[in-house]
C-alpha positions as CSV (number, residue, x, y, z in Angstrom):
1,X,-15.2,-17.8,-14.0
2,X,-18.3,-15.7,-13.3
3,X,-18.2,-12.0,-14.2
4,X,-19.0,-10.9,-10.6
5,X,-16.1,-12.9,-9.2
6,X,-13.8,-11.3,-11.7
7,X,-15.0,-7.9,-10.7
8,X,-14.5,-8.6,-7.0
9,X,-11.0,-9.9,-7.6
10,X,-10.2,-6.9,-9.9
11,X,-11.5,-4.2,-7.5
12,X,-10.7,-5.6,-4.0
13,X,-6.9,-5.1,-4.1
14,X,-7.3,-1.7,-5.6
15,X,-9.7,-0.5,-2.9
16,X,-7.7,-2.1,-0.1
17,X,-4.4,-0.6,-1.2
18,X,-5.8,2.9,-1.9
19,X,-7.3,3.0,1.6
20,X,-4.2,1.6,3.2
21,X,-1.7,4.0,1.4
22,X,-4.0,7.0,1.9
23,X,-4.4,6.3,5.6
24,X,-0.6,5.9,6.2
25,X,0.2,8.9,4.0
26,X,-2.0,11.2,6.0
27,X,-0.9,9.7,9.2
28,X,2.8,10.2,8.3
29,X,2.1,13.7,7.1
30,X,0.2,14.8,10.2
31,X,1.8,12.7,13.0
32,X,4.9,14.9,13.5
33,X,3.5,18.3,12.5
34,X,3.0,19.4,16.1
35,X,6.7,19.2,16.7
36,X,7.2,21.9,14.1
37,X,4.5,24.2,15.5
38,X,1.4,22.6,13.9
39,X,-0.7,24.1,11.2
40,X,0.3,24.2,7.6
41,X,3.9,25.1,8.4
42,X,4.2,22.0,10.6
43,X,2.7,19.8,7.9
44,X,5.1,21.2,5.3
45,X,8.1,20.7,7.6
46,X,7.0,17.2,8.4
47,X,6.3,16.3,4.7
48,X,9.5,14.3,4.2
49,X,8.1,11.6,6.6
50,X,5.3,11.0,4.0
51,X,7.6,10.5,1.0
52,X,7.8,6.7,1.3
53,X,4.0,6.6,1.1
54,X,4.1,8.7,-2.1
55,X,6.4,6.0,-3.5
56,X,3.7,3.5,-2.7
57,X,1.1,5.7,-4.5
58,X,3.4,5.4,-7.6
59,X,3.5,1.6,-7.1
60,X,-0.3,1.6,-6.9
61,X,-0.3,3.3,-10.3
62,X,2.1,0.7,-11.7
63,X,-0.1,-2.1,-10.3
64,X,-3.2,-0.6,-11.8
65,X,-1.6,-0.6,-15.3
66,X,0.4,-3.8,-15.0
67,X,-1.1,-6.1,-12.5
68,X,1.5,-8.8,-12.6
69,X,4.4,-6.4,-12.0
70,X,2.4,-4.6,-9.3
71,X,1.5,-7.8,-7.5
72,X,5.1,-8.8,-7.3
73,X,6.1,-5.3,-6.2
74,X,3.6,-5.4,-3.3
75,X,4.8,-8.8,-2.1
76,X,8.4,-7.4,-2.3
77,X,7.4,-4.3,-0.3
78,X,5.7,-6.5,2.3
79,X,9.0,-8.4,2.8
80,X,11.0,-5.1,2.9
81,X,8.5,-3.5,5.4
82,X,8.7,-6.5,7.6
83,X,12.3,-5.8,8.3
84,X,12.4,-2.0,7.9
85,X,9.6,-1.5,10.4
86,X,10.6,-4.5,12.6
87,X,7.1,-5.8,12.0
88,X,8.0,-9.3,13.0
89,X,8.3,-8.0,16.6
90,X,4.7,-6.7,16.6
91,X,1.7,-8.8,15.8
92,X,-0.4,-5.6,15.4
93,X,2.0,-4.3,12.7
94,X,1.8,-7.6,10.9
95,X,-2.0,-7.4,10.8
96,X,-2.2,-3.7,9.9
97,X,0.5,-3.4,7.3
98,X,2.2,-6.7,6.2
99,X,-0.8,-9.0,5.7
100,X,-2.7,-6.4,3.7
101,X,0.3,-5.9,1.4
102,X,0.7,-9.6,0.9
103,X,-3.0,-10.0,0.3
104,X,-3.0,-7.1,-2.2
105,X,0.0,-8.5,-4.0
106,X,-1.6,-12.0,-4.3
107,X,-4.9,-10.6,-5.5
108,X,-3.2,-8.5,-8.2
109,X,-1.4,-11.6,-9.3
110,X,-4.6,-13.6,-9.4
111,X,-6.3,-10.8,-11.2
112,X,-3.6,-10.6,-13.8
113,X,-3.9,-14.4,-14.4
114,X,-7.7,-14.1,-14.8
115,X,-7.6,-11.1,-17.0
116,X,-4.6,-12.3,-19.0
117,X,-2.8,-9.0,-18.6
118,X,0.9,-8.6,-18.2
């Protein structure tokens, strides 16, 4: 396989997942801060809402080191999120959250196969 294709398959899932997780982390952190008075205090009071996305940052780290394990974890998370967020009821949620997680998981698995990493 050409070197450029390998680079694209290597970097695409990493970039997609970092953007996705960072966006949802910031959104979860700031979305309820106004209910607690806004500002830094509101963000700190609302920080437990962002904890699931911190877990995803940890899984990104795992996937970066061990692509095969990370790929399967992202596919598992896509399945879990489908039911946890009732994504099957909303086509928008499927396109914004579930499909990118599936895509990232599959790309990590392909990348692990190409690069012969475990």
